N, C-alpha and C positions, 0 to 999 in steps of 0.2 A: 595517473594512478588516481582515478576517483574513490572517493569514500562515502559510500552510501549507508544513512541511518535510516533503519525500519522501525518506526513508532508503532506500537499496535497494541490492542486490548483483547484478549481471547475468553470469553465467559466458560464455555465448556470446551475448549481446547482445538477446534476446528480451525480458528483464525490461525492460531500459533502454528499449525501444521502449514497453512499457506504462506504464513511469514518464514518459515525456516524453507520453504521452499522458492520464495522470492529471492531469500539468502544465496540458495544454492547456485541459482541464476545469474544473481551477482556476480559470485565469485568464478562463473564460467568465463568471465570477461577477463582478457589478461590483463594485469596489474588492479584490478577492482577489488576493493573491500567492503565487507558489509557489516554490520553491528545491530543486533537486535536490542530494542529498548521497551520495557512494559511500561505502556503508559501508567499505569498504577504508583510505577515509583518517580512519575516526572509532574508530580503535582507542586512542589514548591520549587520555584525556579531559582532560589537561593542555596539549594541543595541538590546534589545528584549531578547525572552528567549533562548537565545543560551546555557546559561548554565544548562538549564532544558534538552534539548537536550543531553548534554555531561553527565547527570546523569541519562540518561533514559539506561534500559536494552537492548532497542530494539528500532530501528526507522523504520516505515514503511510508504515509500515514494508513493505519488500517483499523478497522473495527466491525465486528458482526453488526448487523444492522436488526436493530431491537425496535419495535413500535416506528418505523419509518426514519430511524435517524441513528446515528453513531450512539454507541452505548455510554453510560455515563463517566466510567472511568476515563474514556477517550475525551468526552466533553470536557471533563475536570482539566486534562492535560492542556486541552487547546485554550480554556480560559486563564490557564497558568500562564503562557505563551505571553500575555500582555504586555510584559517589561520588554521582550524579545521586538514584539511588534511596535512599541515605542520608539524603538532604536533602529527599525527596520533591519533587524540583525540577520536576517534570513534572506534579505530582498538579495535578488538575482540567483537563488537557489533554484535547482530542479526540483519540483515537486511532484508526487503521485499518489494515488490512494487504491486501496482494494478493502472488501469488503464479503462477507459470508452471510447467508440465510438458509434457512429450512426450506423455502420457497423457490421456487424459479425467479419468480420476479421479486416477491419479499420487500417491495419498495427500496431496493438496493440503489438504485439512480440516486433516490434523496440523498443517500450516506454520503456517496461519490461526489453531489452536487455541493454537499456541505464541507467536503474536506478542499473542494475545487475554489469553491469563495474564501473558505479560511486561509489557503494559500496565496490566492490574489490579495487579499488584505495585508500578507505578510510580505508582498511585492516579490512573490516566487515566481517561477516559471513552470507551468503546469504541463507534464506529458501525458499523454493517454496510452492506451495498451499497442496502437501499431500494431494488431493481431485481426487477421481477418477473422469474420465469424464463422464457425461451424454449425454443423447440424441445421442448416437453414434451407436444406431440398431434399427431395425423395430417397436422396442416397446417402444423406449425412446420418449421422447416429449420434447417441448421448457420450460416445468415446472420442469424438472430434474436439480437438484444440479449440478455446474460446467458446465451447458448447453453450454458453449463456448469451453471448454474441454482445459483449460491450466493448465500447471504444473509449469511453471516457478515464475509467479506469479498471482494474481487474473485478470481476464479479464471479464469485465461486458458490456452490449450493452443497448443504450438508444436510442429510435426510437426518430430521432430529431426533430418532430413535436408532442412530448409529453413531458409535463414539469416533474420535478422531485417528483410531487404527484403522478405519475403514472410510470414512467422509471426511472432507470432500473426497470424491472419487478420481484417478489416477488422471483422468483428462485434465479436471482443474488443477492438480499438483503440476501438471507438465507445462499447463497453461502459465501456472506462477513463475516457474524457472525462466519460460521467454520471456514473461513481463519483466523480470528481477535484470535479466541480461538486456533488455530492451531500455530499460532506466538507466543501468551502467553504462552502455553506449551512448546514449545522451547525454548524461552528465560528462563522458570523457569529450566527446565533441564540445559541448558548451565550454569547457574549462580550456580547451586548446582556442578556441575562437576569442575567450576572454582574455587570453595571456599574451 
């Protein structure tokens, strides 16, 4: 029964939509549970739900990509995790990441790399999307799953002039659900192997 923690920041609501769809995907796996945590509330490791993160089987990190990296509130959470890092409290947990930007590229890979390095420093085991890219031939469309074509982590795109009721589009929301299910399955398999 894997417990998946989703720690995220969302500046304009787009990344929150992605986090919610990831949570739905997690919960589609029998026995898996997901809990959403706003990074803004996790800046003091001596207060808040840090013990819940320690009890999770996997932690999925999410932030919009601003200026080529994770947003400041997410970075503040990452920096606050140094006490956990010092004791390797998340060692051997599954880790994954997701990000949104208005541009198709938007340097989102930089944010995912930032999360992967962060997870590696914590001794975590990184899991990618496991989803083949869509929209990569003449028969493809922007309605395809994994239309941005990311393997390292989930990338979504949200037009800057559209609110979270519209953007990211349905293809990215469905991709988020598949990603959440994958991470729950990986965490479940990892927990069984470790038992």
